[in-house]
C-alpha positions in Angstrom: -58.0 -128.4 -177.1 -55.8 -127.3 -174.4 -54.0 -124.8 -174.8 -50.2 -126.0 -174.3 -47.8 -122.4 -173.6 -49.9 -123.0 -169.8 -49.3 -126.1 -169.2 -46.9 -125.7 -166.3 -44.8 -128.3 -166.5 -43.3 -129.6 -169.5 -40.7 -132.9 -170.1 -37.9 -133.8 -173.2 -39.3 -135.9 -174.9 -36.5 -137.4 -176.5 -36.2 -140.7 -178.8 -34.7 -141.7 -182.4 -35.9 -141.4 -185.8 -35.8 -141.7 -189.3 -33.1 -138.3 -190.0 -34.7 -137.5 -193.5 -38.2 -137.4 -191.4 -37.2 -135.3 -189.3 -36.0 -133.0 -191.1 -38.9 -133.1 -193.7 -41.2 -132.8 -190.5 -38.9 -129.6 -189.1 -39.4 -127.7 -193.1 -42.8 -127.8 -193.1 -44.1 -126.9 -188.9 -40.9 -124.5 -189.7 -43.0 -124.1 -193.4 -46.5 -123.5 -191.5 -45.2 -121.4 -188.9 -46.0 -124.7 -185.8 -43.9 -125.3 -183.8 -42.7 -129.4 -182.9 -43.4 -129.7 -179.6 -47.1 -128.2 -180.4 -47.8 -131.0 -183.8 -45.9 -133.5 -182.1 -48.9 -133.1 -178.9 -51.4 -132.4 -181.5 -50.2 -136.1 -182.2 -49.9 -138.2 -179.7 -53.3 -136.5 -177.5 -56.0 -137.2 -180.9 -53.7 -140.9 -181.2 -54.5 -141.8 -177.4 -57.9 -141.0 -178.5 -58.4 -143.5 -180.8 -59.3 -140.1 -183.5 -57.1 -142.6 -185.3 -55.9 -145.8 -186.4 -52.7 -147.0 -187.4 -52.9 -149.7 -189.2 -49.2 -151.9 -189.4 -49.0 -154.2 -193.3 -46.6 -156.1 -195.3 -42.5 -154.9 -195.8 -43.5 -151.8 -192.8 -46.2 -150.4 -194.2 -47.5 -147.9 -192.8 -50.9 -147.5 -192.9 -53.6 -144.1 -191.0 -57.1 -144.5 -190.1 -59.1 -141.0 -189.4 -62.0 -142.5 -187.0 
């Protein structure tokens, strides 16, 4: 895995998100001592490489298949 601390260029990432989800995410990242951006970058990397697939169902339900 690429060491994100040595990456030369960092870009801001702005999007809207459910405030309750954001709060839970921030709290858990803080609890485990992991920076938010490191966790988000790991999710992005795994998603874009096909390591897991998001499945959308009826009523906006969401499931995840891990390959």
